[in-house]
Backbone as ProteinMPNN parsed JSONL, in Angstrom:
{"seq_chain_A": "MSKSYPTNLTQQQRELIEPLIPPSLTSGRPREVDIWDALNTIFYVLCERVFINKKIKDTAIISQNTYST", "coords_chain_A": {"N_chain_A": [[102.007, 114.763, 112.377], [102.878, 112.087, 110.297], [103.689, 111.283, 106.839], [101.215, 109.561, 104.946], [101.046, 106.125, 104.297], [100.307, 103.066, 102.494], [100.926, 100.97, 104.166], [100.592, 101.855, 106.734], [99.265, 101.647, 110.044], [95.818, 101.05, 110.687], [93.071, 102.661, 112.432], [91.589, 100.689, 113.773], [93.462, 98.595, 113.893], [95.379, 99.802, 115.482], [93.962, 100.023, 117.881], [93.783, 97.344, 118.541], [96.458, 96.565, 119.101], [97.283, 98.387, 120.97], [97.107, 97.784, 123.803], [99.412, 96.264, 124.078], [101.568, 97.932, 123.912], [103.992, 99.378, 125.873], [103.506, 101.776, 128.52], [104.742, 105.164, 128.624], [107.614, 105.809, 130.578], [107.655, 107.24, 133.855], [109.889, 108.144, 135.099], [113.149, 109.345, 134.191], [114.147, 110.303, 130.825], [111.692, 111.82, 128.73], [109.74, 110.241, 126.125], [110.904, 110.7, 122.851], [110.172, 109.963, 120.401], [107.368, 109.206, 118.451], [105.49, 106.444, 119.155], [103.684, 105.195, 117.405], [104.407, 106.203, 114.913], [106.922, 105.039, 114.747], [106.254, 102.289, 114.67], [104.753, 102.249, 112.282], [106.803, 102.866, 110.504], [108.45, 100.615, 110.767], [106.722, 98.597, 109.755], [106.464, 99.544, 107.146], [109.101, 99.289, 106.133], [109.465, 96.508, 106.358], [107.422, 95.523, 104.648], [108.15, 96.697, 102.189], [110.614, 95.497, 101.813], [109.909, 92.815, 101.473], [108.475, 93.087, 99.1], [110.51, 93.97, 97.349], [112.287, 91.784, 97.493], [110.65, 89.814, 96.352], [110.4, 90.834, 93.755], [113.058, 90.6, 92.929], [113.415, 87.82, 92.997], [111.498, 87.061, 91.078], [112.619, 88.251, 88.816], [115.006, 86.826, 88.653], [114.042, 84.282, 88.075], [112.889, 84.722, 85.584], [115.206, 85.403, 84.156], [116.638, 82.974, 84.3], [114.957, 81.295, 82.836], [115.109, 82.529, 80.367], [117.711, 82.072, 79.475], [117.993, 79.33, 79.477], [118.385, 76.254, 77.7]], "CA_chain_A": [[101.6, 113.536, 111.713], [103.766, 111.747, 109.194], [103.063, 110.984, 105.555], [100.399, 108.356, 104.979], [101.435, 105.047, 103.395], [99.365, 101.948, 102.566], [101.315, 100.046, 105.232], [100.306, 102.433, 108.042], [98.228, 100.99, 110.834], [94.511, 101.689, 110.739], [92.63, 102.908, 113.801], [91.215, 99.391, 114.351], [94.695, 97.872, 114.2], [95.982, 100.476, 116.64], [93.197, 99.648, 119.074], [94.11, 95.948, 118.876], [97.799, 96.394, 119.66], [97.574, 99.403, 121.978], [97.406, 97.207, 125.123], [100.734, 95.636, 124.07], [102.581, 98.984, 123.922], [104.208, 99.808, 127.259], [103.36, 103.222, 128.706], [105.969, 105.937, 128.8], [108.063, 105.803, 131.961], [107.557, 108.532, 134.53], [111.251, 108.568, 135.427], [114.035, 109.409, 133.035], [113.798, 111.207, 129.739], [110.427, 111.511, 128.047], [109.879, 109.712, 124.764], [111.076, 111.702, 121.805], [109.662, 109.377, 119.162], [106.001, 108.716, 118.521], [105.492, 104.975, 119.014], [102.915, 104.79, 116.216], [105.25, 106.484, 113.743], [107.979, 104.016, 114.724], [105.655, 101.04, 114.192], [104.447, 102.419, 110.856], [108.074, 102.792, 109.778], [108.859, 99.2, 110.765], [105.865, 97.878, 108.811], [106.798, 99.999, 105.791], [110.376, 98.67, 105.735], [109.247, 95.065, 106.182], [106.62, 95.283, 103.445], [108.943, 97.053, 101.014], [111.659, 94.481, 101.645], [109.258, 91.639, 100.897], [108.168, 93.427, 97.714], [111.767, 94.004, 96.602], [112.773, 90.399, 97.387], [109.802, 89.118, 95.392], [110.781, 91.294, 92.417], [114.367, 90.025, 92.609], [113.208, 86.396, 92.695], [110.8, 86.98, 89.799], [113.592, 88.602, 87.782], [115.945, 85.704, 88.543], [113.344, 83.175, 87.394], [112.784, 85.113, 84.169], [116.546, 85.308, 83.583], [116.977, 81.573, 84.133], [114.156, 80.761, 81.74], [115.551, 83.134, 79.119], [118.987, 81.522, 79.021], [118.031, 77.863, 79.459], [118.196, 75.698, 76.349]], "C_chain_A": [[102.505, 113.307, 110.507], [102.96, 111.467, 107.927], [102.309, 109.656, 105.638], [100.866, 107.369, 103.898], [100.428, 103.911, 103.511], [99.686, 100.975, 103.704], [101.042, 100.594, 106.627], [99.177, 101.679, 108.735], [96.921, 101.772, 110.758], [94.139, 101.906, 112.201], [92.238, 101.602, 114.489], [92.452, 98.584, 114.736], [95.39, 98.485, 115.409], [95.29, 100.073, 117.929], [93.508, 98.221, 119.509], [95.469, 95.82, 119.566], [98.146, 97.401, 120.749], [97.846, 98.818, 123.362], [98.803, 96.582, 125.209], [101.872, 96.65, 124.136], [102.773, 99.458, 125.366], [104.043, 101.324, 127.385], [104.721, 103.883, 128.869], [106.344, 105.948, 130.283], [107.948, 107.198, 132.565], [108.936, 109.048, 134.925], [112.103, 108.582, 134.164], [113.545, 110.379, 131.984], [112.451, 110.832, 129.132], [110.706, 110.963, 126.651], [109.989, 110.862, 123.773], [110.48, 111.244, 120.48], [108.233, 108.906, 119.4], [106.019, 107.213, 118.227], [104.786, 104.542, 117.733], [103.681, 105.087, 114.94], [106.359, 105.446, 113.615], [107.428, 102.689, 114.195], [105.307, 101.121, 112.711], [105.71, 102.321, 110.007], [108.554, 101.349, 109.672], [108.037, 98.412, 109.751], [106.171, 98.268, 107.371], [108.065, 99.304, 105.294], [110.192, 97.181, 105.483], [108.477, 94.771, 104.9], [107.388, 95.616, 102.179], [110.028, 96.014, 100.756], [111.076, 93.219, 101.027], [108.962, 91.892, 99.422], [109.426, 93.393, 96.853], [112.319, 92.587, 96.425], [111.957, 89.612, 96.37], [110.164, 89.534, 93.971], [112.117, 90.7, 91.992], [114.216, 88.556, 92.234], [112.51, 86.224, 91.354], [111.748, 87.275, 88.644], [114.577, 87.454, 87.565], [115.299, 84.538, 87.806], [113.221, 83.484, 85.904], [114.14, 84.977, 83.488], [116.941, 83.863, 83.355], [116.215, 80.961, 82.962], [114.593, 81.309, 80.393], [116.797, 82.448, 78.583], [119.042, 79.998, 79.015], [117.758, 77.362, 78.048], [117.624, 74.323, 76.405]], "O_chain_A": [[102.848, 114.246, 109.789], [101.73, 111.422, 107.943], [102.739, 108.737, 106.335], [101.053, 107.74, 102.739], [99.753, 103.799, 104.535], [98.809, 100.237, 104.153], [101.237, 99.881, 107.611], [98.266, 101.152, 108.096], [96.921, 103.002, 110.765], [94.808, 101.398, 113.101], [92.526, 101.424, 115.672], [92.48, 97.958, 115.795], [95.925, 97.77, 116.256], [95.939, 99.813, 118.942], [93.501, 97.917, 120.702], [95.611, 95.047, 120.513], [99.193, 97.284, 121.387], [98.742, 99.307, 124.05], [99.321, 96.392, 126.309], [103.017, 96.277, 124.387], [101.816, 99.893, 126.006], [104.395, 102.07, 126.471], [105.712, 103.236, 129.208], [105.473, 106.084, 131.142], [108.121, 108.204, 131.878], [109.13, 110.255, 135.07], [111.793, 107.9, 133.188], [112.639, 111.177, 132.227], [112.116, 109.651, 129.035], [111.769, 111.195, 126.077], [109.264, 111.854, 123.852], [110.306, 112.038, 119.555], [107.93, 108.287, 120.42], [106.503, 106.778, 117.182], [105.242, 103.623, 117.052], [103.617, 104.314, 113.984], [106.698, 105.024, 112.509], [108.065, 102.039, 113.367], [105.539, 100.169, 111.966], [105.685, 101.755, 108.914], [109.011, 100.915, 108.614], [108.594, 97.64, 108.971], [106.141, 97.423, 106.477], [108.102, 98.794, 104.174], [110.707, 96.65, 104.5], [108.842, 93.867, 104.149], [107.288, 94.889, 101.191], [110.323, 95.693, 99.605], [111.693, 92.619, 100.147], [109.173, 91.012, 98.587], [109.409, 92.849, 95.749], [112.767, 92.228, 95.337], [112.515, 88.825, 95.606], [110.23, 88.691, 93.076], [112.295, 90.337, 90.83], [114.82, 88.096, 91.265], [112.877, 85.346, 90.573], [111.684, 86.618, 87.605], [114.939, 87.147, 86.429], [115.951, 83.878, 86.997], [113.426, 82.607, 85.064], [114.218, 84.488, 82.361], [117.524, 83.546, 82.318], [116.78, 80.191, 82.185], [114.461, 80.626, 79.377], [116.932, 82.261, 77.374], [120.045, 79.427, 78.588], [116.995, 77.97, 77.297], [117.4, 73.704, 75.365]]}, "name": "protein", "num_of_chains": 1, "seq": "MSKSYPTNLTQQQRELIEPLIPPSLTSGRPREVDIWDALNTIFYVLCERVFINKKIKDTAIISQNTYST"}
């Protein structure tokens, strides 16, 4: 199990999207990555990026207001 983050899927959320996750194929190599860990990672990156972009925009607005006359 990976580290827990606020962006991780809850059990209810997992149950909602589980039917959308394709099953592992019987032929070929078995999956090496846990699908739920991959999804949690994607959500973490997306949420952090939104947070960082918001901070950058807020900083830019403050900077513009500071130097306007």
